[in-house]
N, C-alpha and C positions, 0 to 999 in steps of 0.2 A: 649423708656423707657427700661432700662435693667432689667434682672431678679434680679440683686442685689437690686434694689429699692423695688421690691415686697418682697424680703427676709427680708430686714431691716424693712419694715413696719410690716411684720408678727412678727418679733422678738419684735418690739416695742409694738405691741398689746398684745403679750404674757406677757411682763413685766408689762404692765398696769393691765392685768387681774390677774396676780400672786399677785401683790401688793394689789389690791382691795380685793382679796379672803382671804388675811391674816388678814383683819380687822374682828372684832367681828360682828356677824350677825346684831346687832342693829345699827352698823355704816356702813353697806354696802350700801351706797348711792353713787350716782354719785359725785365724788369729784370736788369741785370748788376751784381753787387756789386763793390765796390772790391777790388783785388788786395792781399792781405795779405802775400804772400811777398816782393814786390819793392817795395812801397810806392807803386806807381803806381795811377792811377784808371782805371776802365773808360771806354769811349767813350760809354756811356749811363748815366744816373743814374736812380735810382728817383723822385726828386723834383727839382723845380727849386728849388735852395737859395737862400736869401737870404744873400748873402755877409756882410751886416752882423750877422746874428743866429746863423747856423749855424756850428758848429765842425766842420770837415772831419774832424779826427782822431777826434772822438767819433762822428761819423756812420760813419766807417770801422770803429770798434770794434763799434758796434751792428749793422752789416750783416754783419760777420764772425761775430758770435755768432748772428745769425739764420740764416746759412748753415750753421753747425755744427748747429743744432737742426732744420734741415729734414730730413725723412725721405727726401727724394729724393737728398740729398747725403751722407747718413750711413748707414754699414753697420748700425749699431745703432739700432733704431727708438726704444727707450727707454733712454737712458743712465742711469747711476747718479745718485743724488741729489747726491753730492758734485760730480759733473761739472756738473750743473745750477746748483748754487750757485756754482761757480767761474766759469761763463759769465756769470751775473748780476753777480758781483763784478767780472769783467773789463770788463763794459759799464758799470760805475760806477752800478749801480742799487741797491746795498745799502749805500752810504756814507751815514751819518746824522749825521756830525759837521759842523757848519756851518763850522768853521774850516778845512776842507780846500779851500775855494775851488772851483776848477774840477773837483776830483774828486767833488764832491757835486752831484747833480742838483738838489737842493732849495736850493742856495745862491743867491747873488745873481745868478748867471749866468742869463740869460733863455733858457728852452728854446724853440727855434723849433718851428713847427708840423710840419715834416718830421721833426725829431728826436723830437718827442713821439709822432708816429705810428709811428716805428721802435721807440721804447720800448714802445709798446702791442703792436706785433707781436712783439717779443722776449718780453715777458711772456706774451703769449698762447701762443706756441709752447712756452715753458717750462712753462706751465700744462698744456698738452696732454701734454707728456712726463711731468710729475708725475701727471697724470690716468692715463696708461698705467701708471705704477709702482704706483699704488694699485689699479688694476684687476687687474694681475698678482698683486699681493700678496693681494688677497681671493680670487682664483682658487686660488692655491697654498695658502691656508689653508682654504678650504672643501672642496676635493676630497678631501684625506686624511681629513677627519672621517668620511666614509662608511666607510672601513676600520675606524676605531676603533668606530663604531657597529655595524658588522658583528661585531666581536669581542665586544662586550657582548651582542648578540643571540644569538650562539652560546653564550655562557656561560649566559644565561637559558633558552635553548631546550632544553638537554641537562643532565640531572642529573650526567652524567659530567664535563662541562666545568665545571659549578658546583663539584663536589667537587675537581677539579684546581685551580681558582682558589682554593678555600679552603685547599688544601694549599700552594699557591705563596705565598700571602700570610700564612700562619701566623707566620713569623718576624717580619714587620712588626707584626702585632697583638701578639705577645708582647713585642716591643721597646717599643711604645707603652705597653702596660700596665705593664711594668716601669719605664719612665721616669716615668710619672705617679705610681706608688707611691713611687719614690725621691725625686722632687721634693716630694711631699706630706710624706713622712717627714722630709726635710731641713728643710723649713719649720717643721714642728712642733718638731723638735729645736732649731732656732735660737730659736724663741719660748720654749721651755722654758729654754734657757740664759740668755736675756736676763732672764727672770723670776727665775731663781735667782740671777743676779748682782745683781739689784736688792735681793733680800732678804738674801743672805749675801755680803758684799763680798769677803773674801779666801780663801774656801774653794775649793779646786781638786779636780777629780775625776781619777781614773786613767783610763788608756786602756781597761781592761776595763769600767769603769763607763760610759764613753762608748759603747762598742759595745753594751753591754746596753741602754742607753737608746735607741740608734738601732734596735736589733732590735725593741724593744718598740713604737717608733713605727711601724715597718714593719708589724708585726702589726696594730696598731690601724688604720692607714691601709687595709690590705687588708680588714679586717673592715667598716669604714665604707663602703668602696667597694662591697663585696659587698651591704651593706644598701641602699645607694643605687641599685644596679643590680638590685634584686630583680625588677623587672618584666621585665628582659631574660633572666632565668634560664630563662624558658619558651621562649626562642628559641635554637635550636642555632646553632653557627658557620656551618652550611650556610645557614640562613635569613638570618642577618645578612649574609653575602656576597651573597645574592640581593638583599636590600634595597639594599646598597651598589651593586651592579651596576645596578639600576634607577635609582637616583639619578644615577649617572654618565651613564647613557644619556640620561636626561632633560635633564641640563645640556648634553651634547654636541649633542643635537637642537636645543636652544634656541640654542646657539652657531652651529650650522650655519644655522638659520633667520635669525639676525641677520646673519651674513655674506652669505647669499644676498639678504636684503632690502637691505643696503647696496650689494651689487653691482648689483642691479636698479635702485635709485635712481640710482646713478652712471651706468649705461648709458642710462637713459631721460631723466634730467634734466640730466646734466652735459655741457657743451660741445655743446649742441644749438642750432645756429644756424638751425634751421627751413629748411635748404636741402638739397636732395637731388641737384642736378646743377648743372653749370656755367651753364646757361642761366638757371636760377632765381636764381642768385647775381648774375649780371650784370644781369638785369632788375630785381632788387630794389635793387641798389646804384645803378642808373641812375635809378630812379624816386624814390629817397630818398637822395640823395647825402650829406646832412649827418647822416644817422642814425648814432648810436653804440650801437645796440642790441646789436651783437656784443660791445662792451666790457662791457656789463652782464651778458651771458651768461658772459663769462670771470670777472668778479668773483663772480657767483653760483656758478660752478663751484668757485672757491677756497673759498668759504664752505661749500659742500656737502661738499667733501673734508674740511675741518677738522671740521665737525660730525659726519660719519660716523666718522672716526677717533677722535673723542673719546667717542662714545657706543656704538660697536658692540660693545664687550666688556662692557657692562652687562647682565648676564643677568637682572636683576630686571625689566626691561621686556620686553614682548611685541613682536613685529615691528611691529604696528600702532602701538603707543606710540612705538617707536623712529622710525618714519617721521614721525609727527606732531611729535616733538621736532626732528628734522632740518629739516623744512620750516618749523617755527616759528622756528628759528635763522636760516634763510635769509631769511624774511620780516622778522625784526627787523633783520637786517643791511641788507636792501634799504631798509627804512624809515629807518634811520639813516645811509644813505650820503650824503644831502645834507648833514647836519650834519658828517659826517667829511670832507667834501671839502676844507674849509678847512685841516684838519690833515694832508692828504695821504694819507688812507686810501683814497680812490678814484682816486688817480693811479697811474701805472705804478710809481712808487717804492714807494708804500704797498702795492700789490698784490704787488710783488716781496718786500717784507719779510714779508708774511703767508705767501707761498709758501716763504720761507726757514724760517719758524717751523714750517710743516707738515713740511718735509723734515728739519729738525734736531731737532724736538721730538716732534710728534704721531706721525709715522711710526715712529720707534724705540720710543716709548712703547707704541704699538699692537702692535708686534711682540713686545715683552717681555710685555705683558699676555696676548696670545694664546698665547704659548708657555707661560706659567704656567697658563692655563686648560686647555690640551691636556695638560700634564704632570700636572695635578691630576685631570682627568676622563677622559683618554684611556686607552688600554690600558697595562698595566704595562710597565716597562722589561724589557729582555732579561735583566738580572740576576735580576729577580724571576721571570720565566717559566722560566728554564733553570738556576736554581741547583741544583735537585734532580738532574737528569741530570749536571750538571757535578760535583756532589759525589760521586755514584756513580762516575763515571769517575775522579775524583781518588783515591778510596779504593781502587779496583780497579787503578789503574795499576801499583802495585808488583807485584801478582800477575801481571798480564799481562806485565810486563817480565821477571819471573822465569821464566815459561813460555817466552818467546822465547829467553832466554839458555840455559836448560837444553836446549832442542831446537834449538840453533843449527846443529849439524852435520847433523841430519836435514833441517832446512829448506833448508840450502844444497844437500844432495845431491838433494832433491826438485826444486829449481830446475834443477840441472845435468841430471838425468835428463829433465826436461821439455824442456829445450833440445835435448839430444841426440836424443830421440825425434822432436821436431819437424823437426830437420835431416835425419835419416835418412828420415823419411816423405817429406819434400819431394824428396829426391834419388832415392829408390827408386821412389816411386809417382807422381811428377809429372814430374820432369825426364827420367828414363830412358825411360818410355813416350812422352813427347813426342818425344824424339830418334828413337825407333824409328818413330813415325808419320811424322816428317819424312823419315827414310831410305826408308820405303816409297813416299812420294810421289816421291822422287828415284830410285827403282828401285835402291837400294843393295843389293849382293850380300849384305852382312852382315846385312841386315834381312829377307831372304826366308825364308818358312816352307816347309820341305820335310821329308817323311817318309822319303825315300830319294833316292839320287843319280840324276842324269839318265841315266848310262850303264849302270846296273845292269840295267834291263829289256831293253835291246838285247842286252847280252852273254848273258843267260840265254836269250833267245829264239833267238839264233843257235846257242847250244850245243844247245838242244832240236832245232833243225832238223838240225844235223849228226848228232846221235844217232839221230834217226828215219830219216834217209837211209841212214846206215851200217847200221842194223838192217834196213831194207828190202832193201838190196843183199845183205847176208849171208844173210838168211833166204830170199830169192828164189833165190840160188845153191844153197843147200842143198836146196831143194825141187824145182827144175826143172833146175838145172845151167846155165841160160842167164842171162847177166847182163842187168841192166835197161838199157834204152836211155836215151838222154839225154832223150827226151821223157817217158818214165815217171818219171825222176828229177825233172825239172822239175815234173811233175804232183804228185809227192809233196811237193816243197818248197812248192808253192802251197797244198796242203791243210794242211800243218803251220802255215803262216802264218795260215790261217783257223781253226786249232785242231782239225783233223781228223787223228786218229792211227789210221786204219783198219788199216794194215799191222801196227802194233804190237799193236793190240787183237785182231786175228785170230790172230796168233802166240800172244798171251797166252791166248786162249780154247782154242787147240789144246793148249798145254802144260799147261793146267789138267786136261786129261783124264788125262795121265800126269805128275803134278807131280814125281815123283822123277826121271824121265828128263829132264824139262825143267830140273830144278835141276842135275843132273849135267852136262848139256850147256851150261847157263848162259843159255839163252834166256829162261827164266822170270824169273830174277833181273834180267837185262838189261831185260826188259819192265817189271818193277816199278820199276826205277830210272828208266826213261824216263817212266813215269807220275808218279813223284815230281817229276821235273824239270818235267813239264807242270803239276802242281799248283803248283809254285813260281812258274812263269811266270804262271799264272792269278792267284795271290795278288798278284804284283807288278803285274799289269795293274789289279787292283782298287785296290791302294794308289796306283798312279799316277793313277787317276781321282780318288781322294780328294785326292791331292797337287795336282792341277790345280784342284780345287774350292777348296782352301785358298788356293792362290795367287791365284785370282780374287777371293777375299774377304779378301785380306791386309790391306787398309786398314781393313776393318770390324773385324777382330780387333785391329788396332792401337788403334783407338778404344775397343774394349771393354776393353782393358788400361789405357787411360788414364782411363776413366770413373770408377772408384772413387776415385782420388786427386783428380780434379777435383771430384767431388761432395762429398767431405769438405772440400776447401779452400773450395768455394763455401758449404757449410753453415756452416763456422766464420766465414767472412767475413760472411755475412748475420747471424749471431748477434752478432759483434763490432760490426758496423755498427748492429744494433738496440740494443745496449747503449749505445754511445757517441752514435749519432745519433738514438736513440729519444727522448731528451729534446728534441733539436732539433725532431724531428717533432711531438712533443707541444706544444712551444712554438709551432710554426707553426700547428698546428691550433687551439690555444688562441688564437693571435693572430687567426686568421680568424674565430673565433667571439666574439672580444672585443668586436666592434661590436654584438652583440645586446643586451648588458647596458645600455649607454647609450641605445640606441634604445628598449628596453623602458621605461627610466625616463622618457625623453622622452614616450612615449605615455601613461604613467601620469600625468605632470604635466599634460599637456594634457587628458586625460580627466577628471581629478579637479579641474581648475581651476574656480574660480567667476568667470565673466567679469564685467567691469565693465559700465557702461552703454554703453560704446563697443565691447563685445565683446572686450576685451583682457585679458591676464594681469595679475595683481597684481605688485607689485615683488618680493615674495618668490618667487613662482612663476617670474617671469622670471629671477631670479638663479639658481634651481635649474636652469632650462632652459639657461642659459648655461654652467653647470658641466658638464652632460651633453654639450652640444654641443662644448665644448672637448675633452673626452675622445674624443668621436666623431671629431673632426677629426684629432687626434693619431694615433689608431689607424688611420684610413683612409689617412693619409699613409704608414704603414709597410706597408700591404697592397695598395692599389690602384696601378695604373700611373699615370704622370704625367698622361696625357691624360684618363683616367677620373677622377682626383682633381680635376682642374680643373673638370670638370662637376659633381662631387659638391660642391665648394665653393660653386657657384652655388645648389644646393639648400639647403645649410646656411645661406647668407645669407638666403634666403627664410624659413627656419625661425626664425631669431633676430630677424626683423623684427617688432617689437611692433605696429606700426601695421597689419600685415596682418590681425590678428584670429585668434582661436582656431580658427575653422572652416577658414580657409585653411592654418594651421599643421598641423592634423590631416591635411589633404589632402596636404601636403608630406611628412609622415611616411609616409603610405600610398604615395606615389610613390617614396620612397627604398626602401621595403620591397620593392617588386616590381622596380624598375629596377636595384637593386644587390644582388639576392638572391644572386648568385654569391659575393660577398665577405662576405655576412652569415652564410653557413652554416659 
């Protein structure tokens, strides 16, 4: 929302309070308008009507139009110009034909005092809406000029950009040069023909003679133009383009200053009722009940808008001369208002007609003139700036198309392989490891990690125990002849479980003394086989320990298997998000830093301003300040939260208050800088 909206709503509220304060104390109630939908009247009326002079139907139309133009009852604060004219016509304020009788306010019908007051209120509200239209128009025209000025500053600041601009505009210069030569040669040829026809009446020339004459005229025109422009031969096209850019930048700066000056004059002098709150309005109206000063302010505002729209595009004047011309027109209109009162120029009807002329004539004429100036002095069109890359793309399009067609099969196969690789990677390195991790969490048997079966170690250990016991029994019988007792056998079994093979090792040591006999008898080979079985059991015990370790860390290994796929997917996701969302992030960061530019410009305007005797800004500087504040409000609305933005708008309102003075405005800028530093970075 622009500051223009707040300003128009404030003016509309002042008009309502002024009109309400002019009523007698007995009638100062909240006014209710006539109902337009069902044709009935409200229970209370704005004025106590004189039944002999007032027309209830016309009162009803006036009140309906006033209600439509009130900002409190309308969603659109500034309606279009055709809507304003339609409302004035519907209220019969734009009829100037005396033969229309009751449709003409200036006819023989006597206008009652309440009706005339309603007419003034309607015209005042229409003037405030037109005032808002002109303010918005000047804002929309002034702010984009900074971008065009920045373009010319870049062209002048860098030789590279100056050369690029020279190349971009070379077809235009060539076209102008060719057109001038052709036009000059054609005029020479026509003069030659007219002279020859005057001397020789019936002689005709052939087509080849005509072309020869025309070609000779072209050569002569080119030679004369070269002699006439001999002083410009010392300037290269590069230098000429620099001079052209400087000239356009100068005119754009002047146009921006003129628009800013007009904006400042309108804001400071237009629709200023010298009332700041409701209490001052009420006290002023009560103390001076018959005063019509606010009507003079409305008439002055109409003259102000008309004079500004008429002179603002005259770049031959400086902003100071423009302001003097505007105020001179306003003073002349105020001096002649008494003489024009008899002709209806100072009545609501005359003011409505002037307002219609502004909306129908001056406003469109100003828009057309501004567009012509921007088109003449602004940045070149997109066709001029991008014709070279467009031409290169157009010339190379056939080659690029031929390359795509000739490698169509390879390109399609690359796309298919990329899709297949992506799907296989997703299934084999992301989905399957994830399923295994989930199975491990659920203690699924298919997902367990094992180096050997659970029953393998128990079987081998039992076999080793039987082998050692049998060997001990047989070896003891052969050596002593007495069998082992149950207690001795149980002791051997217990030692085997602990890994002690003493009976086998003693027999093995004994057979090593006579290995041939031990081999023939079989005890040596049997002892070796038992030791091999013992080694196998030891290996299985070690493997079992490793197996238990793996099973205890089964979930860890599952996540280790899932990690590569997840890392690759996350990396690709971050890269893709950086590609697609990087621009959004840059836009967000740029949006957060976009408030620094307008705030810097505001600080520069206030620092470089030359204060008046009252310590206030000039009209031009105030207009430039309003443009920067408008940008600051728009960007703050997109960045700051709603509650912070509400507080920020209070600071901005203090900033645009011209009566506060430059020193207080500078302090407001400093307060904004430290209080809202979070959103300025």
